[in-house]
KEVEX-168644 format. One record per atom (N, C-alpha, C, O): residue in one letter; x, y, z. Coordinates in steps of 0.05 Angstrom, whole numbers, plus 5000, padded with zeros to 4 digits. Layout:
N
AXYZ...
! end
This chain:
331
X585048054145X584647834132X585247474136X587447384130X583547334144X583247194172X584246954157X582646794148X587646914154X589646684153X589446384151X590046194137X588146454175X587346084194X585645994181X583446094174X587045724175X586045504152X585245324172X586545304192X582845174169X579745144182X580444894176X581244874153X580344624191X580544364198X579144274187X576944284197X579244144163X577143954143X576343634163X577743444169X573643714168X572943434182X573043184151X572743204127X573742924172X574642794146X572042664141X570242624159X571942604121X568442434111X568742184124X570542024129X565142224128X563941904138X564241814131X564541854106X564541474144X565141234137X562041204131X560441314146X561241054108X558640954112X558340604122X559640424112X556640584140X556540314154X554640114137X552240134133X556639904127X554839644117X554039354135X555439214148X551839334130X552139044152X551738844139X549538914128X552238584128X552138464118X551238284138X552638264158X549038144136X546837904144X547537644132X546437614110X548837444139X551037204128X553337294120X553537354096X555737314137X558137364125X559837264125X562037334119X558036864137X560236664130X559336544106X559836304103X558136674088X556836554068X558836674047X560136874051X558836494018X560836624006X560336863989X562237003982X558336903982X557337133986X558337404000X559837583991X556937374025X557237584050X560637604054X561937804057X561337364054X564737414056X565937534031X568137644034X565337534015X567137633997X566437983989X567938143976X564138013999X563538303991X564138424017X563538664016X564738364035X565438384067X568938414056X569738634063X570738284043X572938374037X573538624019X575138794023X571838593999X571938823976X570839113991X571239343982X569439044015X568039374016X569739434054X569039644065X571239274067X572239324082X573939604091X573939744111X575539634059X577239934066X576440114060X577740314064X573540114047X572140474045X569440504054X567840684049X569140234072X566440274082X567140054118X568339844123X565740254134X565240034154X564239864156X561839914158X564839514159X563139394154X562539174182X564439154199X559939014187X559438944208X558038694196X556138734181X558838394204X557438204193X556238084214X556338154238X554637844204X552837704228X553237444215X553537374192X553037334238X552636884221X551436764235X550436934249X550736554243X548636434252X549636184269X549036164293X551835914250X552335704260X555535704257X557235584269X555635914235X558235854230X560136084239X559536284226X561936114255X563436324263X565036484241X564436404219X566536644242X568436844223X569237074226X568137294231X571736984221X573037284224X574437264207X575437064197X574837644197X575737734175X577438024190X576438184205X579938014182X580838204197X579238474188X578038484167X579438694207X578138954208X575538944208X574239154203X574138694213X570638704214X569138654233X568338424234X568438764245X566938534273X564438424260X562838494242X564838254273X562637974266X561437864286X562937734301X558537884294X557137744315X554637564308X553537614286X553737404321X551537274319X549637324323X548737434344X548237244300X544937344296X543237074282X544536904270X540737064286X538936804280X537537084263X537837324270X535737004237X535237264217X532637194223X531037354213X531036914244X530136864242X528136894262X525936774260X528637014279X528737194310X528637484304X530637624299X526237564304X525637794306X527938064319X529038254310X527637904351X528538114367X531538144352X532638344343X532437834354X535337924346X535838084324X537538264327X534738044300X535638274271X534138564286X534838784278X532438544305X532538984313X533839054339X533739254353X535038854340X538238904365X540339014337X540739244332X541138844324X542438824308X542139224294X543539424295X540639174286X540239404258X540139734287X540639974285X539339594308X538339824326X542639914335X543840114332X543239714345X546739824348X547739944332X549240134338X547139884310X549239884292X548140144271X549640304259X545140144268X543940454249X546140374223X547940544221X546340224211X546940164190X547140364156X544840434149X548840444140X547240604126X545540424097X543540504084X547240184093X546239924077X546339674093X548339614106X544139534092X544039254098X543439074073X541439054058X546238954074X545838644052X545238384059X546638224071X543238354050X542237964057X543437854040X542937854016X545737734054X547137434044X546637144056X548336964056X544137124066X543936894081X542236754063X541536824041X541736524077X539636294048X541636074036X544136044038X539835934024X540035754010X540735793972X538735873959X542635743958X542635773937X543735653912X544535703890X542835333937X544035133908X540535033907X539035013926X539834973872X537334883871X536734613881X534434573889X538834393882X537934193892X536734163922X534534073930X539534283937X538434303967X535734463967X533834343977X535534663961X533034823959X529934553963X528034523979X530734433939X528534203928X527933963948X525833843952X530833913961X531233743984X529933774017X529033594031X530134084021X530134204048X528234424033X529334634025X525334384028X524134734027X523034764049X522234994046X522434704069X522734844088X524035044095X523035264092X526635014107X529135134104X529335294083X529435544086X529435194060X529435394040X528035724046X528935944048X525135594046X523835854049X524335984080X524236234083X524735844095X525036044122X528336214112X528336454117X530136144103X533336304099X531436494087X530236694097X531536374062X530736474028X528736754028X528936964015X526736674052X525136894041X522936984084X521237154090X524236804098X521736884125X524537094139X524037294151X527237014135X529237144146X529537464139X529537674151X529737354111X529237664089X528037824104X529037984119X524537764099X522037874111X523038064141X523038304142X523537914160X524438064190X526838314181X526638544188X529438184163X530738504164X529338714149X529438944158X527938664124X526538834103X524538924130X524839174127X522938914150X521339064163X523239274182X522539514183X525139194193X527539364209X529339584199X530539754212X529339524173X531439594151X529739884155X530540104163X527439814147X524440134146X524740244173X524740484172X524940174189X524840294218X526640464227X526240674239X529340294220X532140464228X533040614198X535240734202X532140654170X532140754151X535040634145X537040774146X535040434139X537640344121X537140154095X536039934095X538240274076X537340114057X537739884046X540039804041X535539724040X536639324038X536939314008X535739413990X539739124010X540639033989X540938823975X543238723976X539138703961X538438403954X539438263936X538038293916X541038123932X543037963909X541337693899X541837473910X538937723877X536937563875X538537343857X540937293859X536537193837X537936903825X536336963788X534437113786X537136863772X535936853747X534436583747X533436513726X534136413772X532036243775X529536383775X527636263766X529236573781X526536673790X525036583752X522536593750X526536533728X525236453703X526136253708X527736163725X524136113680X524035793682X525635703662X525535473652X527035893655X530035753642X528735743599X530535723582X527235763595X526235763566X528936003546X530436183553X528535893526X531236003506X529436283498X527836273479X529836523514X529536793505X531636983520X533636893531X531337173519X533437363532X531437533551X529637673541X531537523568X529937573598X530337893608X532637993609X528737993612X528838323610X526838293648X525238143659X529238643654X526638703679X524638633691X523938533712X523238773659X520438753663X518838553671X516438563679X520638313668X518738003649X518237823668X520037703679X514837793675X514537743706X516637443709X517437293691X517137453738X517937123737X516136903744X514036903757X517336723733X515336423725X517436163734X517835973719X518536173754X520136013764X518635763771X516435753780X520535523763X520035233764X521235073780X521034833778X522835193798X524335103821X524335123844X526535223847X523335093872X523235123899X525535423903X524635633912X527835393896X529635713900X529535903885X530036133892X528535803854X527536023839X525336143855X525636383861X522835983864X520436113872X520636343909X519536543918X523136123920X524136293940X524836663932X523736853942X526336653917X528336823906X526437083890X527037313885X523236913882X521937153865X519637233884X518137423877X519237093906X518437163929X519837413947X518637593959X522137383946X523637663967X523837813954X524038033965X523837803922X524138043910X521738203905X521938443899X518338013909X516038093905X516238313936X515638543931X516938263962X516638323990X517538533985X516038723982X521038553981X522238773985X520438993970X519139153982X520438973937X518639193920X516439353930X516139593927X514739163944X512539163958X511539333971X509539483970X515139233997X514239394022X516739654032X516939834049X518039554014X520539794024X521440014013X523140023996X520540154021X521440444000X524740594004X525440834005X526040354007X528640444002X530440143995X530739964011X531240133975X531339783965X533039833946X532640023931X535439673943X536239633917X536339253913X536639063929X535839263890X535438943876X536838923851X536439043829X539438673861X540738633836X539738203833X539838033851X539238173807X538037883798X540237813780X540337883756X542337653793X544437543781X545037333765X543537163776X546137203745X547037003735X548936863754X549036973776X550336653752X552036523768X554636673783X556036803767X555236683798X557536783815X559436593818X558736373825X561836643815X563936453822X566036633833X566136873827X568436423858X569936593865X570836373894X569436163896X572436403911X573836313927X572036393955X571136623959X571836123974X570936204001X573436384017X575436494008X572436354041X574336504053X574136354078X575036454098X572936074080X572335984106X574235614086X573135444072X577135624096X577835394092X577535084092X578734884083X574435144114X574134864111X570534774095X569334574101X569434994076X567635024064X568835144033X568735374025X569634964022X569734943994X566935033977X565134863975X566835263967X565135393931X566335203913X568735123916X564535103891X564134933875X566135063853X566634963832X567035293862X569035313843X572235233848X573935153832X572335273876X574135113888X574334793894X576034653903X571834733885X571734463880X573634353850X575034163845X572834593834X572534503804X576634593805X578534483794X576434793819X580134783815X582034573830X584234523822X581034483850X582034363873X582333993855X584133833860X579933943835X579533743817X582633723798X584433563794X581833983792X583334013756X587033923766X588533753756X587534123790X589634153802X591433933804X593833893800X588933753814X589533463832X589533223807X589732983812X589233343779X588933223751X586532893758X586532653752X585233043771X582532773766X580832813756X579833033761X579432653737X577432723719X574632873737X574232893761X573532933720X571233173731X568733203714X568933403700X566433063711X563833033694X562833303712X563133353736X561833443693X559433763696X557233693674X557133553654X555633823687X553033893672X552934033650X554334233650X551233953625X551634073594X549634153588X549134243565X547434143615X544434213606X543634493606X542234613589X544934593628X543234783644X545235073635X547235133648X544435203614X546435453604X545735763625X543435863624X547935883643X547336073653X549736253639X551536173624X549036553651X552036753658X553636593680X552836413695X556736713677X558236633696X559636843701X560936943682X559537003739X561737253744X562937263758X562537143779X564737383754X566037343784X564937573806X564137803802X565137413834X563837523850X564537863854X562938033861X567737893847X568738233850X567638393832X567438623839X566338323801X564338393792X561638463803X561338703809X560238333805X558538443828X558438663846X557038863848X561438493868X561538773887X562939033868X561639243874X564639083853X564539363836X562839493831X563139743831X559739343821X557639393812X555239523831X553239633823X556339453865X554839493885X556139743893X554539903903X558539803890X559240073906X558940243885X558640483888X559040133857X558240413845X555840483853X555540723852X553640333861X550340383860X550240513883X548840723883X551640443910X552640583931X553140813938X552240963955X554740823919X557041043918X554841283912X554541453929X553441283892X552141443879X548941383883X547241423865X548141273912X545841303924X544241193906X542041253915X543741063887X541840973877X539740753894X540440553907X537340853890X535640653906X532740643896X531640853887X531640433898X529540293882X529140233857X527340303842X531140103854X532239993812X531239693822X530639643845X531339573807X532039193804X534039333777X533839533763X535739133780X538039133760X538538903748X538938783770X539038693728X539638453721X543538483713X544638623696X544538313731X547538223725X547838033716X546637823723X550138063692X549837733687X553937813668X555138023665X554437643662X556137623645X555037743617X552837843622X555737763589X554237803559X553337603552X551337603538X554837303562X553937093540X554436883571X555536963591X553236633566X551936533575X553836203566X555436143547X552836073588X554935743580X554035563592X552735643610X554035213590X553335143608X555735143621X557635253611X556034963656X557834873671X560934783658X563234833667X559934603628X561134423626X562734673610X564334813620X562034693589X564034903576X564835213588X566535353576X563635283610X564735483631X568435413644X570435553647X567635053649X570434973657X572934893637X575334903641X571534813616X573634843596X575235113585X577535153577X573035253589X574635703578X576535663615X578935733617X575535573633X577435583658X580035473644X581935613638X579835173639X581435093638X584435203617X586835173614X582535333608X584635443571X585735713591X588035763584X585035873611X585836123611X587636153639X588736353647X587535783656X589035773678X590735533671X592635453685X589935423650X592935233640X593535093649X595935063654X590634843661X589434653668X589234493651X590034573629X588334193651X588533933630X585633863625X584233733641X584833963602X582034123592X580633803591X578333763598X582933533580X582033353577X580933063591X580432833585X580933283623X580533163649X577233293648X576233153666X575833413640X573233483642X571633343611X572133343587X569633213629X567733003615X564833243618X564433443632X563333113598X560033293597X558733073615X560032893626X555033113618X554933083641X552033143645X551733373638X549833033654X547933173660X547433113687X547632903698X546433413699X545733383739X543433433743X542533633731X541833273760X540233513768X538833713772X539633883787X536533733757X535334023753X532533973766X531033973747X531033923792X529133833806X526934103804X527034323814X524433943783X523134173774X520134203790X519434043808X519234353784X517034403813X515134153797X515534083773X513334063811X511033943793X508134143784X505834103775X509434323790X506034503795X507234753775X505934963773X509934713758X511234823743X509734923718X509334713704X508635143704X507135173684X507735193665X505835193649X511035203653X512335223629X514535093635X515735003655X514835103610X518034923598X518634653608X519434653631X518534443598X519134143606X520634053587X520833813583X521834233573X525234153555X527534043583X527934103607X528533833564X530733833577X533133973582X535133933595X532434123569X535634403566X534634703580X532934823567X535434803600X535035113608X536735393593X538735343580X535935583595X537135753583X536435953604X534035973610X538336093617X537436343639X540236613616X542536653625X539536693596X539836993583X539237303598X538037463583X539637393621X538937603629X540337833622X542737883627X537738023605X538938293589X540338493607X539238603626X542638543600X543338683629X544439053609X546339183618X543039133588X542739353576X542239613590X542639853585X540839453616X539439733631X541239803647X541440033655X543339563658X544939673683X546439823667X547140053672X547239683640X550339843631X549140143613X550640303603X546440173613X546040433607X546840683633X548140883635X544340453654X545440733674X547240773681X547841003682X548940593687X551940593691X554140633684X556340623695X553140713660X554840743633X557540453639X559940483637X556640263643X559640113642X558039913617X555939923604X560139753618X560439433596X560939233614X562839263630X559739053613X559538783635X561638583613X561338543589X563438503630X564638343610X562937983592X560837863592X565037973584X563437693574X565437453595X567337503610X564037183588X565136953606X568336943607X569636853626X569237043586X571536893579X572837223593X574437223612X571837463580X573437663600X573437643628X575437733639X571637543644X570737433675X573437353681X575237463694X573437173671X575436903677X578336983673X579936853686X579537253651X580937333646X582137533674X584037473689X580737733674X580437843704X579937633730X579937723753X579637383727X579437233755X583437133752X585237133769X583437093736X586036973731X588337233743X589837213762X588037393730X589537643736X589737683770X591737703785X587037703777X586537733815X588037493826X590137533839X587437263821X588437023838X591336943829X592836873847X592736953800X595336963792X596836973816X596837163832X598836683819X601236843827X602136803864X604236843876X599636703872X599736643902X599036383919X596836263920X600636333928X601936083937X598335883939X596035953933X599335663949X597935463962X597735423986X598835223994X596835533999X595735614022X593335684030X592035844017X592535574052X589535494069X589735754081X588935714104X590836094077X589936334081X588136454076X586836374057X586936744093X584836874079X587937064066X590237094073X585937164042X587537414034X585937694017X584637633997X585837944023X583938034012X583938113991X582538313987X585638003966X585538033942X584637803931X583437793909X585637463955X584037303930X581737153951X580736963939X581037183969X578837123990X578636853988X576736783974X580036673997X580036394008X583636243996X585936323993X582335993994X584535773987X584735693958X582935583945X587735793949X589635743917X589635573915X590935443931X588435433892X590135183880X591035273855X591535073841X591335433846X593635463830X596135353821X597535483805
! end
């Protein structure tokens, strides 16, 4: 009988390549995944350093640069986190929005197919017009903004050309920036409330709100199960305006809610939009498909904020990166 114990080979860490690691989404996903995956990230004009992660320059609009990165690292999964996510900014710079949100993605998708990497793309509820209804994955996108139009084009291209993809159509994501010089809207709300400043917030656009780490956890489940060629909608189970979201935030984070007032922010609708010309907009994503497929329960906005409070609570007010908080703390 051979009693010799055979050496067990350690399980190979999968490689995740994140295009746009300097972005809010890219940097937070990198922080979340870096312990269990080998993470590599690219940036263009905003160099970023994340401990334990290799970051390199790459312009997604240059095909040769995209090809070189994918050839060099041969990632198992490629996440596209480049782009413009502001409805207003996209309306002001439509050509730049189209280049970053669609053209750059097309380059990445093409070379992902060549080097057998799964493409993961985070789309938006803005592919819809914001009518007062419950939107399903099977509903045909009918965007009424430049931003929504670019996201719908990206979804369509991936589904028609890629043989290995996973798409997540998401409600509004919130969290902290990993770059102390570039604040997210969530950072700015925290800052203003902590400094006792009056803040006027939109009360006309209703959407779901989800901590970015919830999205990261869902991505991890799908990556671990090797789910492919699926489109899932990800959102809190309820919707609020930014005004009501911030009021709920103030309640949970013990901030002064009287500083928060109602306002109406610009929502630049395309002149060619065929539907919905009302003043108020509703982005209610049905999430039953994702919940049933993964056997999970997505949180309400209040539950998401309670999770955020626990994730961030007790950290000093320092402009330092931290793997648990992902950025500047104003608590």
